[in-house]
Every structure is written in C-alpha cells, then in structure tokens.
N, CA, C and O atoms as a Maestro MAE file, in Angstrom:
{
 s_m_m2io_version
 :::
 2.0.0
}

f_m_ct {
 s_m_title
 :::
 protein
 m_atom[336] {
  # First column is atom index #
  i_m_mmod_type
  r_m_x_coord
  r_m_y_coord
  r_m_z_coord
  i_m_residue_number
  s_m_chain_name
  s_m_pdb_residue_name
  s_m_pdb_atom_name
  i_m_atomic_number
  :::
  1 25 116.894 86.474 79.389 1 A "MET " " N  " 7
  2 3 116.374 87.794 79.059 1 A "MET " " CA " 6
  3 2 116.753 88.749 80.177 1 A "MET " " C  " 6
  4 15 116.726 88.385 81.353 1 A "MET " " O  " 8
  5 25 117.095 89.936 79.817 2 A "SER " " N  " 7
  6 3 117.496 90.951 80.774 2 A "SER " " CA " 6
  7 2 116.363 91.254 81.747 2 A "SER " " C  " 6
  8 15 115.187 91.268 81.381 2 A "SER " " O  " 8
  9 25 116.747 91.496 82.986 3 A "GLU " " N  " 7
  10 3 115.758 91.841 84.017 3 A "GLU " " CA " 6
  11 2 114.977 93.102 83.649 3 A "GLU " " C  " 6
  12 15 113.840 93.277 84.088 3 A "GLU " " O  " 8
  13 25 115.576 93.975 82.853 4 A "THR " " N  " 7
  14 3 114.901 95.226 82.499 4 A "THR " " CA " 6
  15 2 113.695 94.998 81.592 4 A "THR " " C  " 6
  16 15 112.859 95.891 81.452 4 A "THR " " O  " 8
  17 25 113.587 93.827 80.976 5 A "PHE " " N  " 7
  18 3 112.474 93.551 80.066 5 A "PHE " " CA " 6
  19 2 111.431 92.602 80.651 5 A "PHE " " C  " 6
  20 15 110.484 92.248 79.949 5 A "PHE " " O  " 8
  21 25 111.563 92.186 81.883 6 A "THR " " N  " 7
  22 3 110.618 91.225 82.452 6 A "THR " " CA " 6
  23 2 109.203 91.794 82.512 6 A "THR " " C  " 6
  24 15 108.240 91.029 82.456 6 A "THR " " O  " 8
  25 25 109.049 93.111 82.625 7 A "PHE " " N  " 7
  26 3 107.712 93.699 82.674 7 A "PHE " " CA " 6
  27 2 107.006 93.623 81.325 7 A "PHE " " C  " 6
  28 15 105.799 93.853 81.253 7 A "PHE " " O  " 8
  29 25 107.735 93.304 80.251 8 A "LEU " " N  " 7
  30 3 107.118 93.178 78.931 8 A "LEU " " CA " 6
  31 2 106.574 91.775 78.682 8 A "LEU " " C  " 6
  32 15 105.942 91.532 77.654 8 A "LEU " " O  " 8
  33 25 106.810 90.863 79.599 9 A "LYS " " N  " 7
  34 3 106.247 89.515 79.491 9 A "LYS " " CA " 6
  35 2 104.815 89.538 80.022 9 A "LYS " " C  " 6
  36 15 104.392 90.514 80.641 9 A "LYS " " O  " 8
  37 25 104.082 88.470 79.780 10 A "ASN " " N  " 7
  38 3 102.721 88.364 80.307 10 A "ASN " " CA " 6
  39 2 102.795 88.081 81.799 10 A "ASN " " C  " 6
  40 15 103.064 86.953 82.214 10 A "ASN " " O  " 8
  41 25 102.558 89.093 82.588 11 A "ASN " " N  " 7
  42 3 102.593 88.978 84.042 11 A "ASN " " CA " 6
  43 2 101.203 89.134 84.649 11 A "ASN " " C  " 6
  44 15 101.079 89.426 85.839 11 A "ASN " " O  " 8
  45 25 100.171 88.947 83.858 12 A "ILE " " N  " 7
  46 3 98.796 89.129 84.350 12 A "ILE " " CA " 6
  47 2 98.486 88.025 85.350 12 A "ILE " " C  " 6
  48 15 98.586 86.838 85.038 12 A "ILE " " O  " 8
  49 25 98.111 88.432 86.550 13 A "ASN " " N  " 7
  50 3 97.715 87.447 87.554 13 A "ASN " " CA " 6
  51 2 96.283 87.659 88.030 13 A "ASN " " C  " 6
  52 15 95.763 86.867 88.816 13 A "ASN " " O  " 8
  53 25 95.653 88.720 87.558 14 A "GLN " " N  " 7
  54 3 94.259 88.997 87.889 14 A "GLN " " CA " 6
  55 2 93.586 89.552 86.634 14 A "GLN " " C  " 6
  56 15 93.541 90.769 86.455 14 A "GLN " " O  " 8
  57 25 93.059 88.683 85.756 15 A "PRO " " N  " 7
  58 3 92.466 89.180 84.513 15 A "PRO " " CA " 6
  59 2 91.201 90.010 84.775 15 A "PRO " " C  " 6
  60 15 90.474 89.779 85.741 15 A "PRO " " O  " 8
  61 25 90.968 90.963 83.902 16 A "ILE " " N  " 7
  62 3 89.752 91.775 83.953 16 A "ILE " " CA " 6
  63 2 88.852 91.254 82.841 16 A "ILE " " C  " 6
  64 15 89.216 91.305 81.666 16 A "ILE " " O  " 8
  65 25 87.682 90.755 83.213 17 A "ILE " " N  " 7
  66 3 86.789 90.142 82.228 17 A "ILE " " CA " 6
  67 2 85.382 90.707 82.355 17 A "ILE " " C  " 6
  68 15 85.009 91.256 83.392 17 A "ILE " " O  " 8
  69 25 84.626 90.567 81.310 18 A "CYS " " N  " 7
  70 3 83.225 90.966 81.295 18 A "CYS " " CA " 6
  71 2 82.435 90.023 82.204 18 A "CYS " " C  " 6
  72 15 82.534 88.804 82.069 18 A "CYS " " O  " 8
  73 25 81.661 90.578 83.118 19 A "THR " " N  " 7
  74 3 80.900 89.731 84.041 19 A "THR " " CA " 6
  75 2 79.833 88.914 83.309 19 A "THR " " C  " 6
  76 15 79.533 87.789 83.710 19 A "THR " " O  " 8
  77 25 79.253 89.476 82.231 20 A "ASP " " N  " 7
  78 3 78.255 88.724 81.459 20 A "ASP " " CA " 6
  79 2 78.910 87.555 80.732 20 A "ASP " " C  " 6
  80 15 78.338 86.468 80.659 20 A "ASP " " O  " 8
  81 25 80.110 87.775 80.195 21 A "CYS " " N  " 7
  82 3 80.842 86.686 79.542 21 A "CYS " " CA " 6
  83 2 81.183 85.594 80.548 21 A "CYS " " C  " 6
  84 15 81.077 84.406 80.246 21 A "CYS " " O  " 8
  85 25 81.586 85.997 81.726 22 A "GLU " " N  " 7
  86 3 81.936 85.027 82.764 22 A "GLU " " CA " 6
  87 2 80.733 84.144 83.107 22 A "GLU " " C  " 6
  88 15 80.868 82.926 83.228 22 A "GLU " " O  " 8
  89 25 79.560 84.760 83.263 23 A "LYS " " N  " 7
  90 3 78.343 84.001 83.573 23 A "LYS " " CA " 6
  91 2 77.999 83.041 82.436 23 A "LYS " " C  " 6
  92 15 77.690 81.874 82.677 23 A "LYS " " O  " 8
  93 25 78.053 83.534 81.194 24 A "GLU " " N  " 7
  94 3 77.748 82.680 80.037 24 A "GLU " " CA " 6
  95 2 78.738 81.530 79.923 24 A "GLU " " C  " 6
  96 15 78.356 80.401 79.618 24 A "GLU " " O  " 8
  97 25 79.993 81.818 80.166 25 A "PHE " " N  " 7
  98 3 81.024 80.794 80.061 25 A "PHE " " CA " 6
  99 2 80.798 79.691 81.101 25 A "PHE " " C  " 6
  100 15 80.927 78.507 80.791 25 A "PHE " " O  " 8
  101 25 80.468 80.074 82.308 26 A "ILE " " N  " 7
  102 3 80.223 79.097 83.377 26 A "ILE " " CA " 6
  103 2 79.016 78.232 83.047 26 A "ILE " " C  " 6
  104 15 79.007 77.040 83.353 26 A "ILE " " O  " 8
  105 25 77.988 78.821 82.421 27 A "ASP " " N  " 7
  106 3 76.767 78.091 82.077 27 A "ASP " " CA " 6
  107 2 76.926 77.182 80.857 27 A "ASP " " C  " 6
  108 15 76.085 76.316 80.616 27 A "ASP " " O  " 8
  109 25 77.996 77.374 80.093 28 A "ARG " " N  " 7
  110 3 78.205 76.572 78.878 28 A "ARG " " CA " 6
  111 2 78.549 75.127 79.229 28 A "ARG " " C  " 6
  112 15 79.143 74.842 80.269 28 A "ARG " " O  " 8
  113 25 78.167 74.247 78.351 29 A "GLN " " N  " 7
  114 3 78.471 72.829 78.532 29 A "GLN " " CA " 6
  115 2 79.826 72.461 77.937 29 A "GLN " " C  " 6
  116 15 80.444 71.484 78.360 29 A "GLN " " O  " 8
  117 25 80.292 73.239 76.955 30 A "ASN " " N  " 7
  118 3 81.541 72.944 76.258 30 A "ASN " " CA " 6
  119 2 82.714 73.439 77.092 30 A "ASN " " C  " 6
  120 15 83.012 74.634 77.097 30 A "ASN " " O  " 8
  121 25 83.374 72.543 77.789 31 A "SER " " N  " 7
  122 3 84.485 72.945 78.647 31 A "SER " " CA " 6
  123 2 85.824 72.892 77.918 31 A "SER " " C  " 6
  124 15 86.864 73.152 78.523 31 A "SER " " O  " 8
  125 25 85.814 72.557 76.617 32 A "LYS " " N  " 7
  126 3 87.063 72.486 75.860 32 A "LYS " " CA " 6
  127 2 87.617 73.872 75.546 32 A "LYS " " C  " 6
  128 15 88.824 74.030 75.362 32 A "LYS " " O  " 8
  129 25 86.748 74.870 75.485 33 A "GLU " " N  " 7
  130 3 87.165 76.226 75.174 33 A "GLU " " CA " 6
  131 2 87.572 76.946 76.462 33 A "GLU " " C  " 6
  132 15 86.875 76.856 77.473 33 A "GLU " " O  " 8
  133 25 88.687 77.652 76.423 34 A "SER " " N  " 7
  134 3 89.122 78.387 77.603 34 A "SER " " CA " 6
  135 2 88.371 79.717 77.678 34 A "SER " " C  " 6
  136 15 87.857 80.209 76.674 34 A "SER " " O  " 8
  137 25 88.318 80.276 78.853 35 A "LEU " " N  " 7
  138 3 87.689 81.588 79.029 35 A "LEU " " CA " 6
  139 2 88.407 82.624 78.180 35 A "LEU " " C  " 6
  140 15 87.772 83.507 77.604 35 A "LEU " " O  " 8
  141 25 89.702 82.523 78.102 36 A "GLN " " N  " 7
  142 3 90.500 83.445 77.296 36 A "GLN " " CA " 6
  143 2 90.082 83.385 75.827 36 A "GLN " " C  " 6
  144 15 90.010 84.422 75.168 36 A "GLN " " O  " 8
  145 25 89.807 82.191 75.307 37 A "ASP " " N  " 7
  146 3 89.366 82.049 73.920 37 A "ASP " " CA " 6
  147 2 87.916 82.490 73.735 37 A "ASP " " C  " 6
  148 15 87.539 82.935 72.650 37 A "ASP " " O  " 8
  149 25 87.112 82.372 74.768 38 A "PHE " " N  " 7
  150 3 85.698 82.726 74.707 38 A "PHE " " CA " 6
  151 2 85.488 84.243 74.672 38 A "PHE " " C  " 6
  152 15 84.600 84.730 73.973 38 A "PHE " " O  " 8
  153 25 86.300 84.987 75.422 39 A "LEU " " N  " 7
  154 3 86.133 86.432 75.522 39 A "LEU " " CA " 6
  155 2 86.406 87.119 74.191 39 A "LEU " " C  " 6
  156 15 87.252 86.678 73.412 39 A "LEU " " O  " 8
  157 25 85.696 88.181 73.945 40 A "LYS " " N  " 7
  158 3 85.927 89.026 72.782 40 A "LYS " " CA " 6
  159 2 86.103 90.446 73.320 40 A "LYS " " C  " 6
  160 15 85.160 91.237 73.369 40 A "LYS " " O  " 8
  161 25 87.332 90.739 73.719 41 A "ILE " " N  " 7
  162 3 87.645 91.976 74.422 41 A "ILE " " CA " 6
  163 2 88.544 92.868 73.569 41 A "ILE " " C  " 6
  164 15 89.509 92.399 72.966 41 A "ILE " " O  " 8
  165 25 88.215 94.156 73.527 42 A "ASP " " N  " 7
  166 3 89.078 95.163 72.920 42 A "ASP " " CA " 6
  167 2 89.663 96.004 74.053 42 A "ASP " " C  " 6
  168 15 88.976 96.316 75.026 42 A "ASP " " O  " 8
  169 25 90.930 96.364 73.916 43 A "VAL " " N  " 7
  170 3 91.586 97.255 74.870 43 A "VAL " " CA " 6
  171 2 92.256 98.351 74.069 43 A "VAL " " C  " 6
  172 15 92.965 98.086 73.098 43 A "VAL " " O  " 8
  173 25 92.025 99.582 74.485 44 A "GLY " " N  " 7
  174 3 92.636 100.671 73.738 44 A "GLY " " CA " 6
  175 2 92.613 101.986 74.490 44 A "GLY " " C  " 6
  176 15 91.971 102.132 75.530 44 A "GLY " " O  " 8
  177 25 93.342 102.937 73.923 45 A "LEU " " N  " 7
  178 3 93.426 104.269 74.508 45 A "LEU " " CA " 6
  179 2 92.187 105.086 74.156 45 A "LEU " " C  " 6
  180 15 91.659 104.987 73.048 45 A "LEU " " O  " 8
  181 25 91.736 105.886 75.103 46 A "THR " " N  " 7
  182 3 90.642 106.830 74.884 46 A "THR " " CA " 6
  183 2 91.195 108.241 75.089 46 A "THR " " C  " 6
  184 15 92.386 108.408 75.352 46 A "THR " " O  " 8
  185 25 90.340 109.249 74.970 47 A "ASP " " N  " 7
  186 3 90.775 110.622 75.235 47 A "ASP " " CA " 6
  187 2 91.132 110.824 76.706 47 A "ASP " " C  " 6
  188 15 91.818 111.788 77.046 47 A "ASP " " O  " 8
  189 25 90.679 109.937 77.571 48 A "PHE " " N  " 7
  190 3 90.875 110.105 79.014 48 A "PHE " " CA " 6
  191 2 91.780 109.050 79.642 48 A "PHE " " C  " 6
  192 15 92.310 109.266 80.732 48 A "PHE " " O  " 8
  193 25 91.964 107.914 78.973 49 A "GLY " " N  " 7
  194 3 92.762 106.848 79.575 49 A "GLY " " CA " 6
  195 2 92.757 105.591 78.733 49 A "GLY " " C  " 6
  196 15 93.064 105.624 77.541 49 A "GLY " " O  " 8
  197 25 92.406 104.481 79.364 50 A "VAL " " N  " 7
  198 3 92.362 103.179 78.694 50 A "VAL " " CA " 6
  199 2 91.005 102.546 78.960 50 A "VAL " " C  " 6
  200 15 90.499 102.584 80.081 50 A "VAL " " O  " 8
  201 25 90.422 101.962 77.917 51 A "GLN " " N  " 7
  202 3 89.128 101.293 78.060 51 A "GLN " " CA " 6
  203 2 89.244 99.834 77.672 51 A "GLN " " C  " 6
  204 15 89.941 99.477 76.723 51 A "GLN " " O  " 8
  205 25 88.543 98.995 78.430 52 A "ILE " " N  " 7
  206 3 88.372 97.585 78.104 52 A "ILE " " CA " 6
  207 2 86.911 97.428 77.699 52 A "ILE " " C  " 6
  208 15 86.012 97.750 78.476 52 A "ILE " " O  " 8
  209 25 86.671 96.935 76.487 53 A "TRP " " N  " 7
  210 3 85.332 96.878 75.898 53 A "TRP " " CA " 6
  211 2 84.997 95.451 75.518 53 A "TRP " " C  " 6
  212 15 85.822 94.767 74.911 53 A "TRP " " O  " 8
  213 25 83.806 94.986 75.861 54 A "CYS " " N  " 7
  214 3 83.345 93.650 75.486 54 A "CYS " " CA " 6
  215 2 82.634 93.732 74.141 54 A "CYS " " C  " 6
  216 15 81.577 94.353 74.029 54 A "CYS " " O  " 8
  217 25 83.213 93.106 73.121 55 A "GLN " " N  " 7
  218 3 82.584 93.060 71.800 55 A "GLN " " CA " 6
  219 2 81.363 92.152 71.810 55 A "GLN " " C  " 6
  220 15 80.379 92.424 71.122 55 A "GLN " " O  " 8
  221 25 81.420 91.093 72.576 56 A "ARG " " N  " 7
  222 3 80.313 90.131 72.630 56 A "ARG " " CA " 6
  223 2 79.026 90.788 73.140 56 A "ARG " " C  " 6
  224 15 77.945 90.516 72.617 56 A "ARG " " O  " 8
  225 25 79.135 91.645 74.151 57 A "HIS " " N  " 7
  226 3 77.948 92.256 74.754 57 A "HIS " " CA " 6
  227 2 77.832 93.757 74.474 57 A "HIS " " C  " 6
  228 15 76.899 94.409 74.942 57 A "HIS " " O  " 8
  229 25 78.781 94.299 73.708 58 A "GLN " " N  " 7
  230 3 78.779 95.720 73.375 58 A "GLN " " CA " 6
  231 2 78.618 96.582 74.626 58 A "GLN " " C  " 6
  232 15 77.719 97.418 74.717 58 A "GLN " " O  " 8
  233 25 79.517 96.352 75.587 59 A "GLN " " N  " 7
  234 3 79.450 97.119 76.825 59 A "GLN " " CA " 6
  235 2 80.840 97.330 77.412 59 A "GLN " " C  " 6
  236 15 81.777 96.576 77.150 59 A "GLN " " O  " 8
  237 25 80.934 98.377 78.211 60 A "ASN " " N  " 7
  238 3 82.168 98.696 78.903 60 A "ASN " " CA " 6
  239 2 82.447 97.646 79.979 60 A "ASN " " C  " 6
  240 15 81.551 97.253 80.725 60 A "ASN " " O  " 8
  241 25 83.686 97.204 80.045 61 A "VAL " " N  " 7
  242 3 84.118 96.312 81.114 61 A "VAL " " CA " 6
  243 2 84.815 97.142 82.183 61 A "VAL " " C  " 6
  244 15 84.571 96.968 83.377 61 A "VAL " " O  " 8
  245 25 85.681 98.042 81.744 62 A "CYS " " N  " 7
  246 3 86.410 98.896 82.683 62 A "CYS " " CA " 6
  247 2 87.002 100.065 81.912 62 A "CYS " " C  " 6
  248 15 87.399 99.916 80.756 62 A "CYS " " O  " 8
  249 25 87.061 101.227 82.550 63 A "HIS " " N  " 7
  250 3 87.737 102.376 81.963 63 A "HIS " " CA " 6
  251 2 88.639 102.977 83.031 63 A "HIS " " C  " 6
  252 15 88.194 103.299 84.133 63 A "HIS " " O  " 8
  253 25 89.899 103.119 82.688 64 A "PHE " " N  " 7
  254 3 90.864 103.747 83.578 64 A "PHE " " CA " 6
  255 2 90.992 105.214 83.170 64 A "PHE " " C  " 6
  256 15 91.457 105.511 82.069 64 A "PHE " " O  " 8
  257 25 90.589 106.120 84.036 65 A "ASP " " N  " 7
  258 3 90.668 107.547 83.773 65 A "ASP " " CA " 6
  259 2 91.963 108.058 84.402 65 A "ASP " " C  " 6
  260 15 92.127 108.004 85.620 65 A "ASP " " O  " 8
  261 25 92.876 108.548 83.577 66 A "PHE " " N  " 7
  262 3 94.173 109.004 84.065 66 A "PHE " " CA " 6
  263 2 94.120 110.418 84.641 66 A "PHE " " C  " 6
  264 15 95.123 110.924 85.144 66 A "PHE " " O  " 8
  265 25 92.947 111.054 84.568 67 A "GLU " " N  " 7
  266 3 92.739 112.397 85.115 67 A "GLU " " CA " 6
  267 2 93.809 113.376 84.635 67 A "GLU " " C  " 6
  268 15 94.306 114.197 85.407 67 A "GLU " " O  " 8
  269 25 94.154 113.278 83.351 68 A "GLY " " N  " 7
  270 3 95.097 114.198 82.739 68 A "GLY " " CA " 6
  271 2 96.566 113.889 83.000 68 A "GLY " " C  " 6
  272 15 97.445 114.573 82.475 68 A "GLY " " O  " 8
  273 25 96.838 112.876 83.796 69 A "ILE " " N  " 7
  274 3 98.223 112.510 84.092 69 A "ILE " " CA " 6
  275 2 98.758 111.652 82.956 69 A "ILE " " C  " 6
  276 15 98.134 110.665 82.565 69 A "ILE " " O  " 8
  277 25 99.907 112.027 82.434 70 A "ARG " " N  " 7
  278 3 100.546 111.240 81.374 70 A "ARG " " CA " 6
  279 2 101.377 110.145 82.010 70 A "ARG " " C  " 6
  280 15 102.319 110.415 82.754 70 A "ARG " " O  " 8
  281 25 101.026 108.927 81.716 71 A "LEU " " N  " 7
  282 3 101.763 107.779 82.240 71 A "LEU " " CA " 6
  283 2 102.760 107.285 81.213 71 A "LEU " " C  " 6
  284 15 102.573 107.475 80.011 71 A "LEU " " O  " 8
  285 25 103.808 106.658 81.680 72 A "LYS " " N  " 7
  286 3 104.770 106.047 80.770 72 A "LYS " " CA " 6
  287 2 104.135 104.799 80.178 72 A "LYS " " C  " 6
  288 15 103.421 104.070 80.866 72 A "LYS " " O  " 8
  289 25 104.395 104.561 78.914 73 A "ALA " " N  " 7
  290 3 103.888 103.358 78.241 73 A "ALA " " CA " 6
  291 2 105.007 102.775 77.399 73 A "ALA " " C  " 6
  292 15 105.824 103.508 76.841 73 A "ALA " " O  " 8
  293 25 105.041 101.476 77.312 74 A "ASP " " N  " 7
  294 3 106.065 100.790 76.533 74 A "ASP " " CA " 6
  295 2 105.357 99.890 75.536 74 A "ASP " " C  " 6
  296 15 104.718 98.914 75.930 74 A "ASP " " O  " 8
  297 25 105.460 100.203 74.257 75 A "PHE " " N  " 7
  298 3 104.779 99.453 73.210 75 A "PHE " " CA " 6
  299 2 105.708 98.507 72.469 75 A "PHE " " C  " 6
  300 15 105.363 98.003 71.400 75 A "PHE " " O  " 8
  301 25 106.887 98.263 73.034 76 A "ARG " " N  " 7
  302 3 107.789 97.306 72.397 76 A "ARG " " CA " 6
  303 2 107.205 95.906 72.501 76 A "ARG " " C  " 6
  304 15 106.509 95.577 73.461 76 A "ARG " " O  " 8
  305 25 107.492 95.108 71.524 77 A "CYS " " N  " 7
  306 3 106.992 93.741 71.485 77 A "CYS " " CA " 6
  307 2 108.185 92.793 71.516 77 A "CYS " " C  " 6
  308 15 109.060 92.844 70.652 77 A "CYS " " O  " 8
  309 25 108.204 91.939 72.515 78 A "LEU " " N  " 7
  310 3 109.261 90.927 72.591 78 A "LEU " " CA " 6
  311 2 108.717 89.643 72.015 78 A "LEU " " C  " 6
  312 15 107.736 89.095 72.517 78 A "LEU " " O  " 8
  313 25 109.338 89.171 70.985 79 A "LYS " " N  " 7
  314 3 108.906 87.920 70.355 79 A "LYS " " CA " 6
  315 2 109.835 86.804 70.784 79 A "LYS " " C  " 6
  316 15 111.053 86.976 70.837 79 A "LYS " " O  " 8
  317 25 109.249 85.660 71.088 80 A "GLN " " N  " 7
  318 3 110.063 84.517 71.448 80 A "GLN " " CA " 6
  319 2 110.684 83.933 70.205 80 A "GLN " " C  " 6
  320 15 110.072 83.897 69.137 80 A "GLN " " O  " 8
  321 25 111.910 83.477 70.359 81 A "LYS " " N  " 7
  322 3 112.590 82.833 69.238 81 A "LYS " " CA " 6
  323 2 111.967 81.472 68.981 81 A "LYS " " C  " 6
  324 15 111.637 80.742 69.915 81 A "LYS " " O  " 8
  325 25 111.810 81.137 67.704 82 A "LYS " " N  " 7
  326 3 111.297 79.827 67.336 82 A "LYS " " CA " 6
  327 2 112.466 78.904 67.074 82 A "LYS " " C  " 6
  328 15 113.386 79.218 66.318 82 A "LYS " " O  " 8
  329 25 112.401 77.776 67.712 83 A "TYR " " N  " 7
  330 3 113.465 76.787 67.524 83 A "TYR " " CA " 6
  331 2 112.966 75.664 66.642 83 A "TYR " " C  " 6
  332 15 111.855 75.170 66.832 83 A "TYR " " O  " 8
  333 25 113.768 75.261 65.688 84 A "ASN " " N  " 7
  334 3 113.387 74.186 64.758 84 A "ASN " " CA " 6
  335 2 113.701 72.835 65.333 84 A "ASN " " C  " 6
  336 15 113.449 71.816 64.689 84 A "ASN " " O  " 8
  :::
 }
 m_bond[335] {
  # First column is bond index #
  i_m_from
  i_m_to
  i_m_order
  :::
  1 1 2 1
  2 2 3 1
  3 3 4 2
  4 3 5 1
  5 5 6 1
  6 6 7 1
  7 7 8 2
  8 7 9 1
  9 9 10 1
  10 10 11 1
  11 11 12 2
  12 11 13 1
  13 13 14 1
  14 14 15 1
  15 15 16 2
  16 15 17 1
  17 17 18 1
  18 18 19 1
  19 19 20 2
  20 19 21 1
  21 21 22 1
  22 22 23 1
  23 23 24 2
  24 23 25 1
  25 25 26 1
  26 26 27 1
  27 27 28 2
  28 27 29 1
  29 29 30 1
  30 30 31 1
  31 31 32 2
  32 31 33 1
  33 33 34 1
  34 34 35 1
  35 35 36 2
  36 35 37 1
  37 37 38 1
  38 38 39 1
  39 39 40 2
  40 39 41 1
  41 41 42 1
  42 42 43 1
  43 43 44 2
  44 43 45 1
  45 45 46 1
  46 46 47 1
  47 47 48 2
  48 47 49 1
  49 49 50 1
  50 50 51 1
  51 51 52 2
  52 51 53 1
  53 53 54 1
  54 54 55 1
  55 55 56 2
  56 55 57 1
  57 57 58 1
  58 58 59 1
  59 59 60 2
  60 59 61 1
  61 61 62 1
  62 62 63 1
  63 63 64 2
  64 63 65 1
  65 65 66 1
  66 66 67 1
  67 67 68 2
  68 67 69 1
  69 69 70 1
  70 70 71 1
  71 71 72 2
  72 71 73 1
  73 73 74 1
  74 74 75 1
  75 75 76 2
  76 75 77 1
  77 77 78 1
  78 78 79 1
  79 79 80 2
  80 79 81 1
  81 81 82 1
  82 82 83 1
  83 83 84 2
  84 83 85 1
  85 85 86 1
  86 86 87 1
  87 87 88 2
  88 87 89 1
  89 89 90 1
  90 90 91 1
  91 91 92 2
  92 91 93 1
  93 93 94 1
  94 94 95 1
  95 95 96 2
  96 95 97 1
  97 97 98 1
  98 98 99 1
  99 99 100 2
  100 99 101 1
  101 101 102 1
  102 102 103 1
  103 103 104 2
  104 103 105 1
  105 105 106 1
  106 106 107 1
  107 107 108 2
  108 107 109 1
  109 109 110 1
  110 110 111 1
  111 111 112 2
  112 111 113 1
  113 113 114 1
  114 114 115 1
  115 115 116 2
  116 115 117 1
  117 117 118 1
  118 118 119 1
  119 119 120 2
  120 119 121 1
  121 121 122 1
  122 122 123 1
  123 123 124 2
  124 123 125 1
  125 125 126 1
  126 126 127 1
  127 127 128 2
  128 127 129 1
  129 129 130 1
  130 130 131 1
  131 131 132 2
  132 131 133 1
  133 133 134 1
  134 134 135 1
  135 135 136 2
  136 135 137 1
  137 137 138 1
  138 138 139 1
  139 139 140 2
  140 139 141 1
  141 141 142 1
  142 142 143 1
  143 143 144 2
  144 143 145 1
  145 145 146 1
  146 146 147 1
  147 147 148 2
  148 147 149 1
  149 149 150 1
  150 150 151 1
  151 151 152 2
  152 151 153 1
  153 153 154 1
  154 154 155 1
  155 155 156 2
  156 155 157 1
  157 157 158 1
  158 158 159 1
  159 159 160 2
  160 159 161 1
  161 161 162 1
  162 162 163 1
  163 163 164 2
  164 163 165 1
  165 165 166 1
  166 166 167 1
  167 167 168 2
  168 167 169 1
  169 169 170 1
  170 170 171 1
  171 171 172 2
  172 171 173 1
  173 173 174 1
  174 174 175 1
  175 175 176 2
  176 175 177 1
  177 177 178 1
  178 178 179 1
  179 179 180 2
  180 179 181 1
  181 181 182 1
  182 182 183 1
  183 183 184 2
  184 183 185 1
  185 185 186 1
  186 186 187 1
  187 187 188 2
  188 187 189 1
  189 189 190 1
  190 190 191 1
  191 191 192 2
  192 191 193 1
  193 193 194 1
  194 194 195 1
  195 195 196 2
  196 195 197 1
  197 197 198 1
  198 198 199 1
  199 199 200 2
  200 199 201 1
  201 201 202 1
  202 202 203 1
  203 203 204 2
  204 203 205 1
  205 205 206 1
  206 206 207 1
  207 207 208 2
  208 207 209 1
  209 209 210 1
  210 210 211 1
  211 211 212 2
  212 211 213 1
  213 213 214 1
  214 214 215 1
  215 215 216 2
  216 215 217 1
  217 217 218 1
  218 218 219 1
  219 219 220 2
  220 219 221 1
  221 221 222 1
  222 222 223 1
  223 223 224 2
  224 223 225 1
  225 225 226 1
  226 226 227 1
  227 227 228 2
  228 227 229 1
  229 229 230 1
  230 230 231 1
  231 231 232 2
  232 231 233 1
  233 233 234 1
  234 234 235 1
  235 235 236 2
  236 235 237 1
  237 237 238 1
  238 238 239 1
  239 239 240 2
  240 239 241 1
  241 241 242 1
  242 242 243 1
  243 243 244 2
  244 243 245 1
  245 245 246 1
  246 246 247 1
  247 247 248 2
  248 247 249 1
  249 249 250 1
  250 250 251 1
  251 251 252 2
  252 251 253 1
  253 253 254 1
  254 254 255 1
  255 255 256 2
  256 255 257 1
  257 257 258 1
  258 258 259 1
  259 259 260 2
  260 259 261 1
  261 261 262 1
  262 262 263 1
  263 263 264 2
  264 263 265 1
  265 265 266 1
  266 266 267 1
  267 267 268 2
  268 267 269 1
  269 269 270 1
  270 270 271 1
  271 271 272 2
  272 271 273 1
  273 273 274 1
  274 274 275 1
  275 275 276 2
  276 275 277 1
  277 277 278 1
  278 278 279 1
  279 279 280 2
  280 279 281 1
  281 281 282 1
  282 282 283 1
  283 283 284 2
  284 283 285 1
  285 285 286 1
  286 286 287 1
  287 287 288 2
  288 287 289 1
  289 289 290 1
  290 290 291 1
  291 291 292 2
  292 291 293 1
  293 293 294 1
  294 294 295 1
  295 295 296 2
  296 295 297 1
  297 297 298 1
  298 298 299 1
  299 299 300 2
  300 299 301 1
  301 301 302 1
  302 302 303 1
  303 303 304 2
  304 303 305 1
  305 305 306 1
  306 306 307 1
  307 307 308 2
  308 307 309 1
  309 309 310 1
  310 310 311 1
  311 311 312 2
  312 311 313 1
  313 313 314 1
  314 314 315 1
  315 315 316 2
  316 315 317 1
  317 317 318 1
  318 318 319 1
  319 319 320 2
  320 319 321 1
  321 321 322 1
  322 322 323 1
  323 323 324 2
  324 323 325 1
  325 325 326 1
  326 326 327 1
  327 327 328 2
  328 327 329 1
  329 329 330 1
  330 330 331 1
  331 331 332 2
  332 331 333 1
  333 333 334 1
  334 334 335 1
  335 335 336 2
  :::
 }
}
C-alpha cells in the first residue's frame, strides 16, 4: 500500500473510552468479551467539532471543539482484499 494512505489504516494507540464502561468492564466476570466489543460508542460531527458519546451510559465521553477552525478530513475507506 502506498505510503500516502497509511494514515487511513487503524493507527489508534491510545483509545478514548467511557470511564464508566471501563469500570464496569473491569468488574465483569466474563473475560471472553473484549473492551472494544463491550463499548457502545458513537462518534460524529457536531456544530462545533467532533463528539464521542457513550450509548450505554447516555453521556459525553469527549468533545473536540475546533473553535471555528476547519480541519482537513479524509472519509475514504480502504477495504482489504479478501483472498479465497
């Protein structure tokens, strides 16, 4: 893959999660489910920036306020080829 598209891969190294979900997940006995599968998070654009919302607890996790600055965004989706 071209170096110009590496930023479109999953490069998350510090996930942003709901603190209440994190506490509940740690207290759970079922360790077969991953934290990623346990979370019910919505991420989307607002009038001011980007919000991360916890559906499980109906609360804000984080809101990025761009203070009127227009940032570049890339909504292209790179799909991996399936090999038979």
